[in-house]
Backbone as CSV, one residue per row, in Angstrom:
resi,resn,N_x,N_y,N_z,CA_x,CA_y,CA_z,C_x,C_y,C_z
1,MET,17.173,18.481,7.200,16.180,18.966,6.233,15.216,19.908,6.949
2,PRO,15.150,21.171,6.565,14.238,22.101,7.240,12.786,21.729,7.010
3,SER,11.950,22.019,8.009,10.522,21.737,7.858,9.916,22.712,6.859
4,GLY,8.913,22.268,6.104,8.283,23.090,5.086,7.076,23.819,5.611
5,LYS,6.227,24.235,4.684,5.082,25.060,5.081,3.946,24.245,5.675
6,PHE,3.919,22.932,5.425,2.804,22.114,5.901,3.023,21.669,7.344
7,LYS,1.977,21.806,8.134,1.979,21.333,9.522,0.936,20.225,9.641
8,PHE,1.246,19.210,10.432,0.393,18.026,10.513,-0.067,17.766,11.938
9,THR,-1.300,17.293,12.049,-1.877,16.912,13.337,-2.483,15.525,13.205
10,ALA,-2.104,14.625,14.088,-2.630,13.260,14.030,-4.124,13.245,14.331
11,VAL,-4.869,12.451,13.560,-6.296,12.244,13.810,-6.396,10.968,14.653
12,GLY,-6.353,11.148,15.950,-6.131,10.037,16.867,-7.187,8.961,16.863
13,ARG,-8.449,9.329,16.743,-9.524,8.343,16.895,-9.986,7.718,15.588
14,LYS,-9.492,8.211,14.477,-9.937,7.673,13.191,-9.185,6.387,12.873
15,THR,-9.925,5.359,12.485,-9.317,4.087,12.111,-9.764,3.691,10.710
16,CYS,-9.038,2.783,10.128,-9.356,2.268,8.794,-10.196,1.010,8.960
17,ASP,-11.461,1.106,8.607,-12.371,-0.018,8.820,-11.923,-1.266,8.067
18,ALA,-11.313,-1.087,6.926,-10.871,-2.238,6.136,-9.836,-3.081,6.875
19,LEU,-9.075,-2.454,7.775,-8.094,-3.199,8.563,-8.641,-3.635,9.910
20,GLU,-9.783,-3.074,10.300,-10.296,-3.315,11.651,-11.476,-4.276,11.700
21,ASN,-12.246,-4.407,10.612,-13.422,-5.281,10.713,-12.995,-6.747,10.833
22,LYS,-13.824,-7.512,11.532,-13.449,-8.873,11.930,-13.139,-9.776,10.741
23,HIS,-13.979,-9.701,9.711,-13.777,-10.564,8.538,-12.420,-10.306,7.895
24,ASN,-12.105,-9.031,7.672,-10.830,-8.702,7.039,-9.652,-9.044,7.939
25,GLN,-9.808,-8.837,9.253,-8.713,-9.155,10.164,-8.360,-10.640,10.118
26,GLU,-9.367,-11.478,9.982,-9.098,-12.919,9.879,-8.290,-13.232,8.620
27,LEU,-8.633,-12.558,7.527,-7.885,-12.760,6.289,-6.480,-12.182,6.390
28,LEU,-6.364,-10.983,6.963,-5.052,-10.353,7.097,-4.132,-11.184,7.983
29,MET,-4.686,-11.786,9.033,-3.879,-12.662,9.882,-3.418,-13.881,9.084
30,LYS,-4.316,-14.440,8.292,-3.971,-15.600,7.462,-2.869,-15.250,6.475
31,TRP,-2.907,-14.021,5.977,-1.906,-13.584,4.993,-0.654,-12.998,5.644
32,SER,-0.586,-13.046,6.984,0.556,-12.520,7.733,0.743,-11.014,7.506
33,LEU,-0.388,-10.308,7.385,-0.366,-8.850,7.232,-0.973,-8.133,8.435
34,LYS,-1.692,-8.851,9.279,-2.286,-8.230,10.463,-1.170,-7.725,11.380
35,GLY,-1.279,-6.452,11.764,-0.261,-5.851,12.609,0.968,-5.397,11.863
36,HIS,1.068,-5.755,10.598,2.181,-5.318,9.754,1.736,-4.203,8.815
37,MET,0.540,-4.344,8.274,-0.032,-3.296,7.427,-0.814,-2.342,8.322
38,LYS,-0.448,-1.072,8.290,-1.021,-0.084,9.206,-1.528,1.131,8.433
39,VAL,-2.492,1.827,9.023,-2.995,3.088,8.471,-3.109,4.107,9.595
40,ASN,-2.563,5.288,9.364,-2.754,6.438,10.259,-3.261,7.616,9.440
41,TYR,-3.931,8.534,10.115,-4.493,9.711,9.446,-3.950,10.985,10.087
42,PHE,-3.705,11.986,9.248,-3.240,13.289,9.717,-3.983,14.387,8.961
43,ASN,-4.330,15.443,9.669,-4.820,16.663,9.034,-3.638,17.579,8.759
44,PHE,-3.763,18.414,7.722,-2.715,19.401,7.456,-3.335,20.769,7.250
45,ASN,-2.509,21.802,7.331,-3.011,23.162,7.538,-3.114,24.030,6.294
46,GLU,-2.456,23.656,5.210,-2.381,24.527,4.035,-3.043,23.866,2.825
47,PRO,-3.528,24.674,1.875,-4.045,24.085,0.631,-2.950,23.278,-0.074
48,PHE,-3.332,22.159,-0.654,-2.369,21.307,-1.353,-2.577,21.425,-2.855
49,HIS,-1.469,21.620,-3.579,-1.477,21.646,-5.038,-0.429,20.655,-5.545
50,ILE,-0.584,20.240,-6.781,0.327,19.246,-7.341,1.779,19.704,-7.246
51,TYR,2.024,20.981,-7.444,3.407,21.460,-7.393,3.970,21.491,-5.970
52,ASP,3.141,21.172,-4.976,3.585,21.145,-3.580,4.098,19.775,-3.141
53,MET,4.146,18.799,-4.035,4.391,17.422,-3.593,5.697,17.256,-2.820
54,GLN,6.800,17.804,-3.329,8.077,17.647,-2.621,8.047,18.335,-1.263
55,ASP,7.508,19.530,-1.211,7.398,20.255,0.056,6.515,19.482,1.033
56,PHE,5.450,18.900,0.513,4.530,18.142,1.359,5.237,16.937,1.979
57,VAL,5.953,16.186,1.159,6.644,14.991,1.654,7.746,15.373,2.641
58,ASP,8.517,16.408,2.313,9.560,16.864,3.238,8.961,17.294,4.570
59,SER,7.889,18.069,4.494,7.226,18.539,5.718,6.683,17.369,6.531
60,PHE,6.134,16.385,5.829,5.532,15.236,6.509,6.566,14.489,7.341
61,PHE,7.685,14.168,6.740,8.689,13.358,7.443,9.569,14.177,8.388
62,ALA,9.313,15.482,8.459,9.992,16.319,9.451,9.067,16.698,10.598
63,SER,7.789,16.367,10.487,6.791,16.798,11.467,6.906,16.018,12.778
64,PRO,6.984,16.711,13.917,6.997,16.020,15.214,5.760,15.148,15.418
65,SER,4.610,15.596,14.908,3.382,14.808,15.051,3.459,13.500,14.275
66,VAL,4.158,13.528,13.160,4.277,12.332,12.321,5.295,11.352,12.895
67,ILE,6.476,11.846,13.211,7.551,10.930,13.624,7.317,10.331,15.004
68,SER,6.339,10.865,15.730,5.978,10.264,17.018,4.890,9.196,16.865
69,VAL,4.334,9.080,15.657,3.241,8.124,15.412,3.641,7.040,14.409
70,ILE,4.200,7.455,13.265,4.558,6.503,12.214,5.717,5.628,12.685
71,GLN,5.632,4.347,12.338,6.634,3.393,12.793,7.331,2.705,11.623
72,ALA,8.466,2.103,11.928,9.193,1.262,10.980,9.774,0.095,11.765
73,VAL,10.180,-0.939,11.064,10.729,-2.117,11.736,12.231,-1.958,11.928
74,ASP,12.677,-2.181,13.164,14.103,-2.302,13.465,14.452,-3.778,13.280
75,TYR,15.181,-4.086,12.216,15.464,-5.488,11.912,16.493,-6.097,12.857
76,ASN,17.190,-5.269,13.633,18.110,-5.808,14.638,17.351,-6.437,15.802
77,THR,16.221,-5.827,16.164,15.416,-6.346,17.276,14.129,-7.000,16.792
78,ASN,13.882,-6.906,15.480,12.662,-7.454,14.876,11.415,-6.910,15.572
79,SER,11.381,-5.585,15.727,10.255,-4.947,16.418,9.943,-3.610,15.757
80,TRP,8.686,-3.158,15.954,8.273,-1.853,15.456,8.767,-0.766,16.400
81,VAL,9.290,0.322,15.833,9.720,1.470,16.633,9.230,2.748,15.954
82,ASN,8.940,3.776,16.738,8.588,5.074,16.168,9.791,5.654,15.434
83,LEU,9.533,6.419,14.382,10.638,7.031,13.650,11.487,7.885,14.574
84,GLY,10.838,8.739,15.352,11.535,9.475,16.405,12.364,10.653,15.949
85,ILE,12.969,10.570,14.765,13.816,11.649,14.266,13.314,12.093,12.895
86,PRO,13.451,13.389,12.586,13.028,13.856,11.260,13.953,13.320,10.173
87,ALA,13.398,13.127,8.999,14.200,12.656,7.865,15.126,13.768,7.384
88,SER,16.301,13.376,6.912,17.232,14.327,6.311,17.055,14.414,4.802
89,LYS,16.431,13.392,4.243,16.211,13.352,2.795,14.975,12.508,2.526
90,THR,14.213,12.887,1.517,13.052,12.083,1.119,13.038,11.879,-0.390
91,GLN,12.402,10.819,-0.794,12.134,10.561,-2.206,10.675,10.150,-2.336
92,PHE,10.092,10.428,-3.475,8.718,9.983,-3.693,8.485,9.750,-5.177
93,GLU,7.482,8.956,-5.455,6.999,8.808,-6.825,5.489,8.919,-6.808
94,SER,4.953,9.558,-7.813,3.510,9.702,-7.935,2.916,8.388,-8.430
95,VAL,1.845,7.949,-7.766,1.195,6.683,-8.112,-0.151,7.003,-8.758
96,PRO,-0.369,6.605,-9.999,-1.659,6.902,-10.643,-2.811,6.261,-9.886
97,CYS,-3.904,6.999,-9.797,-5.059,6.526,-9.023,-6.331,7.081,-9.657
98,ASN,-6.828,6.410,-10.678,-8.062,6.880,-11.313,-9.021,5.750,-11.671
99,VAL,-8.802,4.560,-11.126,-9.726,3.444,-11.344,-10.908,3.594,-10.393
100,THR,-12.125,3.574,-10.924,-13.317,3.793,-10.097,-14.255,2.593,-10.065
101,SER,-13.833,1.466,-10.626,-14.704,0.289,-10.646,-13.876,-0.979,-10.499
102,MET,-14.434,-1.952,-9.783,-13.773,-3.249,-9.646,-13.825,-4.052,-10.941
103,ASP,-14.503,-3.518,-11.957,-14.452,-4.155,-13.277,-13.015,-4.242,-13.789
104,PHE,-12.155,-3.425,-13.221,-10.729,-3.434,-13.550,-10.143,-4.844,-13.422
105,PHE,-10.712,-5.641,-12.504,-10.172,-6.977,-12.242,-10.948,-8.096,-12.941
106,LYS,-11.942,-7.736,-13.744,-12.758,-8.774,-14.391,-11.932,-9.693,-15.279
107,ARG,-10.917,-9.127,-15.892,-10.124,-9.951,-16.811,-9.390,-11.082,-16.078
108,LEU,-9.164,-10.910,-14.762,-8.573,-12.008,-13.987,-9.515,-13.200,-13.945
109,GLU,-10.798,-12.893,-13.697,-11.793,-13.956,-13.591,-12.067,-14.613,-14.941
110,GLU,-11.845,-13.863,-16.001,-12.139,-14.369,-17.341,-10.958,-15.093,-17.969
111,ASN,-9.800,-15.038,-17.304,-8.596,-15.639,-17.863,-8.427,-17.048,-17.301
112,ASN,-8.666,-18.047,-18.118,-8.634,-19.424,-17.607,-7.227,-19.976,-17.415
113,LYS,-6.228,-19.115,-17.594,-4.863,-19.528,-17.271,-4.471,-19.105,-15.859
114,LEU,-5.327,-18.270,-15.243,-5.100,-17.836,-13.865,-6.138,-18.412,-12.918
115,VAL,-7.397,-18.345,-13.352,-8.518,-18.764,-12.511,-9.401,-19.712,-13.308
116,LEU,-9.759,-20.822,-12.697,-10.627,-21.789,-13.351,-11.732,-22.181,-12.381
117,SER,-12.983,-21.890,-12.775,-14.150,-22.151,-11.914,-13.983,-21.496,-10.546
118,GLY,-13.432,-20.281,-10.558,-13.288,-19.510,-9.331,-12.066,-19.843,-8.508
119,ARG,-11.313,-20.857,-8.891,-10.151,-21.277,-8.111,-8.862,-20.886,-8.827
120,LEU,-7.869,-20.501,-8.023,-6.574,-20.136,-8.578,-5.851,-21.385,-9.055
121,ILE,-5.201,-21.268,-10.181,-4.507,-22.412,-10.762,-3.121,-22.536,-10.137
122,PRO,-2.825,-23.667,-9.512,-1.500,-23.835,-8.897,-0.420,-24.011,-9.953
123,CYS,0.812,-23.785,-9.534,1.943,-24.013,-10.423,3.076,-24.613,-9.592
124,LEU,4.106,-25.055,-10.243,5.250,-25.592,-9.520,5.849,-24.505,-8.639
125,GLU,6.088,-24.840,-7.379,6.633,-23.852,-6.455,8.052,-23.475,-6.860
126,GLU,8.311,-22.183,-6.781,9.661,-21.701,-7.039,9.924,-20.475,-6.195
127,THR,11.152,-20.322,-5.764,11.527,-19.136,-5.002,11.730,-17.979,-5.967
128,VAL,11.588,-16.777,-5.426,11.743,-15.567,-6.234,13.012,-14.873,-5.777
129,ASP,14.047,-14.973,-6.586,15.352,-14.459,-6.185,15.335,-12.956,-5.934
130,ASP,14.484,-12.251,-6.680,14.464,-10.787,-6.569,13.857,-10.311,-5.257
131,PHE,13.035,-11.145,-4.621,12.280,-10.709,-3.451,12.469,-11.702,-2.312
132,GLU,13.273,-11.299,-1.343,13.593,-12.157,-0.200,12.325,-12.671,0.492
133,GLY,12.275,-13.976,0.703,11.199,-14.557,1.499,9.982,-14.995,0.712
134,PHE,9.996,-14.859,-0.624,8.827,-15.212,-1.422,9.052,-16.477,-2.235
135,TYR,8.009,-17.253,-2.345,7.988,-18.318,-3.332,6.635,-18.277,-4.033
136,ILE,6.631,-18.686,-5.272,5.419,-18.678,-6.088,4.776,-20.059,-6.036
137,SER,3.480,-20.101,-5.728,2.784,-21.392,-5.681,1.541,-21.422,-6.574
138,ASN,1.150,-20.244,-7.117,0.020,-20.236,-8.054,0.241,-19.164,-9.115
139,THR,-0.549,-19.241,-10.161,-0.333,-18.359,-11.303,-0.699,-16.908,-11.007
140,LEU,-1.541,-16.659,-9.990,-1.871,-15.283,-9.632,-0.660,-14.578,-9.041
141,GLN,0.048,-15.255,-8.143,1.273,-14.672,-7.589,2.283,-14.400,-8.698
142,ALA,2.405,-15.355,-9.604,3.332,-15.172,-10.716,2.936,-13.972,-11.564
143,MET,1.628,-13.781,-11.763,1.153,-12.661,-12.573,1.477,-11.325,-11.913
144,VAL,1.203,-11.177,-10.604,1.431,-9.871,-9.975,2.924,-9.550,-9.899
145,LEU,3.760,-10.588,-9.884,5.208,-10.375,-9.897,5.764,-10.307,-11.314
146,ASP,4.859,-10.385,-12.299,5.251,-10.330,-13.709,6.184,-11.486,-14.065
147,LYS,5.908,-12.648,-13.468,6.734,-13.838,-13.702,5.970,-14.928,-14.458
148,HIS,4.813,-14.586,-14.986,3.963,-15.587,-15.643,3.788,-15.197,-17.100
149,ASP,4.484,-15.881,-17.978,4.506,-15.502,-19.393,3.123,-15.512,-20.026
150,ALA,2.284,-16.461,-19.623,0.966,-16.601,-20.251,0.037,-15.440,-19.933
151,SER,0.300,-14.728,-18.836,-0.564,-13.595,-18.465,0.199,-12.276,-18.467
152,LYS,1.354,-12.273,-19.089,2.224,-11.092,-19.062,1.533,-9.857,-19.635
153,ASP,0.694,-10.067,-20.636,0.037,-8.948,-21.308,-1.375,-8.692,-20.788
154,LEU,-1.741,-9.347,-19.701,-3.093,-9.186,-19.161,-3.322,-7.751,-18.686
155,TYR,-2.288,-7.159,-18.079,-2.333,-5.756,-17.658,-1.111,-5.044,-18.210
156,LYS,-1.338,-3.920,-18.836,-0.235,-3.100,-19.311,0.508,-2.516,-18.115
157,GLN,1.731,-2.066,-18.336,2.510,-1.510,-17.232,1.818,-0.309,-16.605
158,SER,1.178,0.503,-17.420,0.467,1.670,-16.886,-0.670,1.243,-15.962
159,GLU,-1.280,0.088,-16.235,-2.340,-0.427,-15.369,-1.760,-1.045,-14.104
160,ARG,-0.645,-1.717,-14.228,0.027,-2.285,-13.057,0.471,-1.193,-12.087
161,ASN,0.746,-0.018,-12.616,1.181,1.094,-11.766,0.040,1.697,-10.962
162,GLN,-1.195,1.423,-11.345,-2.352,1.989,-10.654,-2.348,1.595,-9.177
163,PHE,-2.779,2.517,-8.322,-2.782,2.279,-6.883,-3.598,1.042,-6.518
164,ILE,-4.727,0.848,-7.177,-5.570,-0.303,-6.840,-4.870,-1.620,-7.184
165,PHE,-4.092,-1.636,-8.251,-3.339,-2.847,-8.590,-2.228,-3.071,-7.578
166,GLN,-1.597,-1.995,-7.133,-0.547,-2.116,-6.120,-1.106,-2.679,-4.818
167,LEU,-2.275,-2.194,-4.391,-2.917,-2.740,-3.188,-3.182,-4.231,-3.358
168,PHE,-3.759,-4.582,-4.485,-4.070,-5.982,-4.778,-2.804,-6.833,-4.722
169,LYS,-1.749,-6.357,-5.323,-0.477,-7.087,-5.340,0.056,-7.304,-3.925
170,HIS,0.026,-6.256,-3.099,0.530,-6.387,-1.728,-0.271,-7.422,-0.942
171,LEU,-1.571,-7.462,-1.162,-2.415,-8.434,-0.457,-2.147,-9.855,-0.954
172,VAL,-1.999,-10.018,-2.249,-1.739,-11.342,-2.823,-0.406,-11.901,-2.331
173,LEU,0.603,-11.053,-2.216,1.929,-11.518,-1.803,2.001,-11.795,-0.309
174,GLY,1.328,-10.969,0.499,1.262,-11.214,1.926,2.587,-11.045,2.642
175,GLY,2.646,-11.619,3.855,3.821,-11.474,4.701,4.620,-12.760,4.827
176,LYS,5.507,-12.762,5.811,6.472,-13.850,5.989,5.797,-15.206,6.172
177,TRP,4.716,-15.240,6.936,4.065,-16.515,7.261,2.723,-16.669,6.534
178,CYS,2.642,-16.119,5.345,1.375,-16.075,4.601,0.865,-17.465,4.235
179,GLN,-0.436,-17.674,4.469,-1.139,-18.851,3.956,-1.993,-18.367,2.778
180,TYR,-1.643,-18.767,1.601,-2.266,-18.230,0.403,-3.663,-18.801,0.180
181,GLU,-4.495,-18.005,-0.476,-5.863,-18.420,-0.783,-5.897,-19.353,-1.995
182,ASP,-6.954,-20.146,-2.053,-7.186,-21.004,-3.216,-8.114,-20.341,-4.228
183,THR,-8.772,-19.261,-3.799,-9.721,-18.565,-4.669,-9.359,-17.089,-4.776
184,LEU,-9.897,-16.445,-5.781,-9.591,-15.040,-6.052,-10.386,-14.082,-5.174
185,SER,-11.618,-14.436,-4.840,-12.553,-13.481,-4.237,-12.074,-12.837,-2.931
186,PRO,-11.407,-13.544,-2.006,-10.972,-12.851,-0.780,-10.020,-11.693,-1.060
187,TYR,-9.128,-11.862,-2.015,-8.204,-10.782,-2.362,-8.956,-9.577,-2.930
188,LEU,-9.948,-9.844,-3.766,-10.723,-8.752,-4.354,-11.559,-8.039,-3.299
189,GLU,-12.129,-8.792,-2.364,-12.953,-8.195,-1.307,-12.146,-7.216,-0.462
190,VAL,-10.967,-7.633,-0.028,-10.160,-6.768,0.838,-9.578,-5.604,0.039
191,THR,-9.192,-5.850,-1.205,-8.726,-4.753,-2.063,-9.801,-3.685,-2.193
192,LYS,-11.023,-4.104,-2.447,-12.133,-3.156,-2.608,-12.358,-2.344,-1.340
193,SER,-12.411,-2.996,-0.194,-12.706,-2.274,1.048,-11.561,-1.348,1.435
194,LEU,-10.329,-1.775,1.206,-9.182,-0.929,1.542,-9.110,0.282,0.617
195,TYR,-9.304,0.060,-0.665,-9.290,1.147,-1.651,-10.390,2.155,-1.342
196,LYS,-11.571,1.650,-1.019,-12.712,2.520,-0.709,-12.448,3.361,0.529
197,ASP,-11.778,2.788,1.523,-11.465,3.522,2.748,-10.403,4.594,2.534
198,LEU,-9.477,4.333,1.631,-8.305,5.198,1.518,-8.477,6.355,0.545
199,VAL,-9.198,6.141,-0.550,-9.283,7.198,-1.562,-10.613,7.937,-1.463
200,SER,-10.599,9.181,-1.902,-11.795,10.038,-1.866,-12.317,10.242,-3.278
201,VAL,-13.637,10.129,-3.414,-14.279,10.161,-4.728,-15.258,11.325,-4.797
202,GLU,-15.352,11.942,-5.969,-16.336,13.000,-6.229,-17.101,12.669,-7.503
203,ARG,-18.258,13.262,-7.634,-19.034,13.129,-8.873,-18.873,14.408,-9.691
204,TYR,-18.677,14.244,-10.986,-18.643,15.405,-11.863,-19.988,16.127,-11.809
205,GLU,-19.932,17.429,-11.757,-21.163,18.216,-11.672,-22.061,17.928,-12.873
206,LYS,-23.343,17.646,-12.573,-24.375,17.376,-13.584,-24.089,16.118,-14.414
207,GLU,-23.213,15.253,-13.910,-22.927,14.002,-14.606,-23.016,12.838,-13.633
208,LYS,-23.107,11.647,-14.171,-23.182,10.453,-13.333,-21.806,9.880,-13.019
209,ASN,-20.809,10.290,-13.759,-19.480,9.713,-13.597,-18.776,10.242,-12.352
210,PHE,-17.955,9.374,-11.762,-17.169,9.748,-10.596,-15.712,9.927,-10.994
211,PHE,-14.997,10.684,-10.176,-13.550,10.763,-10.336,-12.904,10.743,-8.956
212,ILE,-11.667,10.330,-8.901,-10.933,10.256,-7.642,-10.131,11.534,-7.471
213,ARG,-10.357,12.201,-6.352,-9.643,13.456,-6.115,-8.354,13.242,-5.317
214,SER,-8.156,12.057,-4.777,-6.964,11.781,-3.968,-5.703,11.789,-4.826
215,VAL,-4.616,12.214,-4.213,-3.285,12.163,-4.815,-2.476,11.148,-4.014
216,VAL,-1.867,10.190,-4.702,-1.150,9.112,-4.015,0.346,9.221,-4.308
217,LEU,1.137,9.189,-3.246,2.589,9.244,-3.357,3.197,8.057,-2.621
218,LYS,4.134,7.395,-3.248,4.896,6.330,-2.592,6.243,6.915,-2.192
219,CYS,6.592,6.776,-0.923,7.702,7.551,-0.370,8.802,6.686,0.230
220,LYS,9.971,7.305,0.368,11.086,6.759,1.136,11.701,7.911,1.918
221,ALA,12.102,7.633,3.149,12.726,8.658,3.985,14.057,8.132,4.505
222,TYR,15.039,9.037,4.594,16.399,8.655,4.964,16.902,9.511,6.119
223,GLY,17.783,8.913,6.944,18.393,9.622,8.056,19.594,10.434,7.615
224,GLU,20.262,11.047,8.586,21.343,11.985,8.264,22.559,11.299,7.645
225,ASN,22.712,10.000,7.857,23.827,9.266,7.260,23.424,8.530,5.984
226,GLY,22.238,8.846,5.494,21.772,8.240,4.256,21.102,6.896,4.423
227,GLU,20.937,6.450,5.685,20.307,5.154,5.921,18.793,5.263,5.784
228,PRO,18.138,4.290,5.195,16.674,4.338,5.082,16.026,4.180,6.446
229,ILE,15.113,5.095,6.775,14.436,5.022,8.074,12.946,4.725,7.938
230,CYS,12.377,4.958,6.744,10.960,4.652,6.556,10.651,4.511,5.067
231,PRO,10.379,3.324,4.591,10.502,2.082,5.351,11.958,1.658,5.448
232,THR,12.283,0.823,6.431,13.597,0.206,6.445,13.601,-0.913,5.409
233,LYS,14.769,-1.174,4.841,14.908,-2.116,3.716,13.889,-1.787,2.617
234,PRO,13.954,-0.585,2.074,12.918,-0.143,1.121,12.929,-0.874,-0.214
235,ASP,13.980,-1.640,-0.498,14.028,-2.345,-1.779,13.152,-3.595,-1.782
236,HIS,12.696,-4.015,-0.600,11.804,-5.173,-0.550,10.421,-4.751,-1.021
237,ILE,9.818,-5.541,-1.878,8.545,-5.181,-2.508,7.414,-4.981,-1.502
238,GLN,7.505,-5.620,-0.325,6.454,-5.504,0.685,6.791,-4.501,1.783
239,ASN,7.849,-3.745,1.621,8.162,-2.644,2.531,7.828,-1.342,1.815
240,PHE,6.798,-0.655,2.278,6.322,0.521,1.545,5.614,1.479,2.485
241,ILE,5.521,2.732,2.036,4.672,3.723,2.695,4.052,4.602,1.613
242,TYR,2.726,4.672,1.620,1.974,5.504,0.683,1.310,6.649,1.447
243,LEU,1.368,7.836,0.870,0.591,8.973,1.362,-0.574,9.169,0.402
244,ILE,-1.786,9.070,0.917,-2.991,9.250,0.101,-3.618,10.569,0.531
245,ILE,-3.441,11.592,-0.277,-3.752,12.968,0.106,-5.125,13.370,-0.423
246,ASP,-5.957,13.866,0.469,-7.255,14.430,0.085,-7.136,15.953,0.169
247,PRO,-6.939,16.636,-0.973,-6.751,18.089,-0.937,-7.961,18.832,-0.404
248,PHE,-9.170,18.296,-0.641,-10.390,18.977,-0.210,-10.526,18.947,1.310
249,LYS,-10.354,17.795,1.906,-10.469,17.668,3.366,-9.205,18.105,4.102
250,ARG,-8.127,18.301,3.344,-6.812,18.571,3.935,-6.458,17.471,4.941
251,GLN,-6.561,16.264,4.462,-6.250,15.102,5.292,-5.437,14.105,4.462
252,VAL,-4.485,13.457,5.115,-3.678,12.448,4.445,-3.802,11.130,5.203
253,ALA,-4.117,10.079,4.455,-4.097,8.719,4.997,-2.730,8.124,4.680
254,VAL,-2.151,7.459,5.652,-0.814,6.893,5.492,-0.920,5.374,5.604
255,LEU,-0.656,4.695,4.502,-0.680,3.232,4.476,0.755,2.733,4.414
256,TYR,1.119,1.877,5.369,2.488,1.366,5.345,2.544,-0.069,5.845
257,ASN,3.611,-0.742,5.465,3.760,-2.164,5.774,5.245,-2.506,5.777
258,GLN,5.607,-3.500,6.594,6.974,-4.030,6.555,6.933,-5.550,6.634
259,PHE,7.781,-6.161,5.844,7.902,-7.617,5.774,8.913,-8.066,6.815
260,CYS,8.477,-8.832,7.802,9.395,-9.276,8.853,8.858,-10.539,9.503
261,GLU,9.621,-11.088,10.430,9.297,-12.387,11.007,8.299,-12.325,12.148
262,MET,7.948,-11.141,12.607,6.978,-11.037,13.695,5.653,-11.670,13.288
263,PHE,5.055,-12.396,14.216,3.730,-12.966,13.977,2.744,-12.290,14.914
264,VAL,1.683,-11.720,14.348,0.671,-11.015,15.136,-0.631,-11.787,15.027
265,CYS,-1.242,-12.093,16.165,-2.493,-12.843,16.123,-3.622,-12.019,16.733
C-alpha cells in the first residue's frame, strides 16, 4: 500500500493523564487493563478534511514513525511487539462523537433494574459465547453487551455507537483477569477522564454551547497476506484501535487495547 499525503511524527513526551494518574491506574490494574490499554500521540503535516479519512488511515499505518511506536499482541508469544511493517490494507469505520455531558449516563443511575442505591445489581453468572473470555456477573455487563432484555431499550443503537459509550463499555468489560466493580461510579469516573483527555472541544462563537471537533475512526490494519496486524484478533470486542483526530491542532491520539493473558502490575 503506497504511503499517502499525510506524514506523522510521534509526540514523544505527551502522555494521557487518564491512564497515568495513580487513582485511575489502580482501577485499570483491577480491571486488567493497565498496560493493555495504551495511548500514543502523533502530529501530522497536512490539513485534515472528512473526505481525507481513507488517505489518512492508509498514511497512518504506512508511516515509519507509527509502525515503530504502535504495538499489537503476538498471541504466539503472548507479548507486545511493534508493528514494524506497513499495512497492505486498512479498514475503518467512523465513530460518532458528539456527547458533551456525562448526563448521557444519568439513565443508568435512574434505572433500578441496573443500579440500586448506587450498587450494581448482580445476576446469575453466564459465559458469553460471542466473546472469548467473558462471563456476565451483573446487569451492567449484560446491558453493555446488549444481553439484558430489561434494559435493552435504555440506549438506542445510535447512542450505543457513540464514542463515549464505547469507552464506557470497554472499561466495564475489562481484561482477562478483571475484578469487576460493585458500584457504577468508578466506571463513570474513568470514562469521563479518558474522554476528556482524548477529545477536543470548542465553544460556538457567541454561544454557551460546546461542540466536539474531534473525528473518531475505529480501524483495522492487515499485512500483505491478509492477516490482521493491528489489532491482532480484531473480532474480539476488547481488541481495538481508535484514531481520535484533532483537525485544528493537526494531532491524532491513538487509543488501543488487546485482550490477552499478560498481567501487568
